[in-house]
C-alpha positions in Angstrom: 17.2 39.4 27.0 16.5 38.4 23.4 17.9 39.2 20.0 15.3 41.0 18.0 14.6 41.4 14.4 11.7 43.9 13.9 9.9 44.8 10.8 9.3 48.4 11.8 6.6 50.5 10.1 8.9 53.5 10.3 12.5 52.3 10.1 12.2 49.2 8.1 14.1 46.1 9.4 15.7 46.8 12.8 17.9 44.3 14.6 18.8 44.4 18.3 21.5 41.8 19.2 22.3 40.2 22.5 24.0 37.0 23.7 21.0 35.1 25.2 20.7 32.7 22.3 17.0 33.6 22.0 15.7 35.1 18.8 12.4 37.0 18.4 10.9 38.0 15.1 8.6 41.1 15.4 6.2 42.9 13.2 5.6 46.6 14.1 7.2 45.9 17.5 5.0 42.9 18.4 6.7 39.5 18.7 5.3 37.0 16.2 7.8 34.1 16.5 10.3 33.2 19.2 13.1 30.7 18.8 14.8 29.7 22.0 18.4 28.5 22.5 17.2 24.9 22.1 15.6 25.7 18.7 12.1 25.4 20.1 9.7 27.7 18.1 6.8 29.5 19.6 4.2 31.2 17.5 2.3 34.2 19.0 -0.6 34.0 16.6 -2.3 31.2 14.6 -1.6 30.0 11.1 -4.2 30.8 8.5 -6.4 27.9 7.3 -4.8 27.9 3.9 -1.3 27.5 5.3 -1.9 25.5 8.5 0.6 22.7 9.0 2.2 20.7 6.2 0.4 20.2 2.9 -0.8 16.7 2.5 1.2 16.3 -0.7 4.3 17.0 1.3 3.7 14.4 4.0 6.2 11.5 4.1 5.4 8.0 3.0 3.3 6.1 5.5 1.4 9.2 6.7 -2.3 8.9 7.2 -4.1 11.3 4.9 -7.7 10.6 5.8 -9.8 8.1 7.7 -13.3 6.9 7.0 -15.3 4.7 9.4 -18.7 3.0 9.1 -20.7 0.4 11.0 -23.8 -1.7 10.8 -25.8 -3.7 13.3 -28.6 -5.0 11.0 -28.9 -8.8 11.2 -28.7 -10.5 7.8 -29.1 -14.2 7.0 -27.9 -16.0 3.9 -29.0 -19.6 3.2 -26.9 -20.2 0.1 -23.3 -20.1 -1.0 -24.1 -17.1 -3.3 -22.4 -14.1 -1.7 -24.5 -11.2 -0.5 -23.6 -8.0 1.2 -23.3 -8.0 5.0 -24.3 -4.3 4.9 -20.8 -3.4 6.1 -19.6 -0.9 3.6 -17.7 2.4 3.3 -16.4 4.6 0.5 -13.3 6.8 0.3 -12.1 9.3 -2.4 -8.3 9.1 -2.4 -6.5 12.4 -2.6 -3.7 11.0 -4.8 -3.7 8.1 -7.2 -0.5 6.8 -5.7 -2.0 6.3 -2.3 -2.6 3.0 -0.5 -5.9 2.3 1.2 -5.7 0.2 4.5 -9.0 -1.6 5.1 -9.7 -2.9 8.6 -13.0 -4.8 8.8 -14.6 -6.6 11.7 -17.7 -8.7 11.2 -19.5 -9.4 14.4 -22.4 -11.7 15.4 -21.5 -14.5 13.0 -23.4 -17.8 13.5 -24.8 -20.7 11.5 -27.9 -22.9 11.7 -27.9 -26.7 11.3 -25.5 -28.9 9.3 -21.8 -28.6 8.9 -21.4 -25.3 7.2 -19.6 -22.1 8.0 -19.5 -18.5 7.0 -17.5 -17.4 3.9 -16.4 -13.8 4.1 -14.9 -11.8 1.2 -13.9 -8.2 0.8 -15.1 -6.5 -2.3 -13.9 -3.3 -3.9 -16.7 -1.6 -5.9 -18.2 -4.7 -7.5 -15.3 -7.1 -7.5 -13.9 -9.5 -5.0 -10.3 -8.6 -3.9 -9.7 -10.7 -0.7 -11.2 -13.8 1.0 -10.6 -13.6 4.7 -12.8 -16.5 6.1 -13.9 -19.7 4.4 -15.4 -22.0 7.0 -15.9 -19.7 10.0 -17.8 -21.5 12.8 -18.1 -24.8 10.9 -18.9 -27.9 12.9 -21.3 -30.8 13.0 -23.6 -29.4 15.7 -26.9 -27.7 15.2 -25.6 -24.3 16.0 -22.2 -22.7 16.8 -21.4 -19.9 19.2 -21.6 -16.4 17.9 -18.2 -15.0 17.1 -16.4 -12.2 15.2 -14.0 -12.2 12.3 -11.5 -9.4 11.7 -9.1 -8.7 8.8 -7.0 -6.0 7.3 -6.0 -5.5 3.7 -3.7 -3.0 2.0 -5.1 -2.0 -1.4 -3.7 0.1 -4.2 -6.7 1.6 -6.0 -4.6 3.9 -8.3 -7.5 6.4 -8.6 -8.8 9.6 -7.2 -12.4 8.6 -7.8 -14.7 7.4 -5.0 -14.0 3.8 -4.2 -16.2 1.6 -2.0 -15.3 -1.4 0.1 -17.9 -3.9 1.2 -17.8 -7.2 3.1 -19.8 -10.1 1.5 -20.8 -13.4 3.0 -22.3 -16.8 2.2 -22.9 -20.3 3.5 -19.7 -22.2 2.7 -21.4 -25.7 2.3 -24.6 -24.3 0.8 -26.6 -26.6 3.1 -27.7 -24.3 5.9 -28.1 -20.6 6.8 -25.4 -18.3 8.2 -26.0 -15.0 9.9 -24.0 -11.8 10.6 -24.7 -9.1 13.1 -26.9 -11.5 15.1 -28.8 -9.9 18.0 -27.7 -6.5 16.7 -24.0 -7.0 17.2 -22.1 -4.1 15.5 -19.7 -4.7 12.6 -17.2 -2.0 11.7 -15.1 -1.0 8.8 -12.3 1.6 8.7 -10.6 2.9 5.6 -7.3 4.8 5.9 -5.6 6.6 3.0 -1.8 6.1 3.4 0.7 8.3 1.6 2.9 6.3 -0.7 
């Protein structure tokens, strides 16, 4: 048996008690919500779009509010120490100006040509450098170095609700030979996660 609370269309609110420990809420005699003796809740219908789940503004600190992902596999070579874009970029529009943005970037197919240089990799926000995560990647005295990948993560506090872009830039550390990213079409990826703060 079940204790019932029914919103009747003829008699108003009608309750029918029992000792099962199970409670059912009804509308016009049809069960909408059931709470069992262990406090497990079962909904008979579905929540409307406007009220589904918990509002993002009410989620606890550390919750992921949205995720953006992008990738590129276009090979790019840079023969100088002047930083240029790897083509790996993504934009996110934070829901709240208190949010953090977790950036996870992986640059694949990094290689260098001749001389003792290596790849410098830096993370840019909009047009400004915010984090250097490789300085001499792959540097050695041989003609070439094996292709490899470099991954980093960075937690940013953009303090805005405007669209914010994150891009990985690269250059030749010693400025004496070329370096390449996404060699042979290797795919680089970037993921942006808005974190409630």
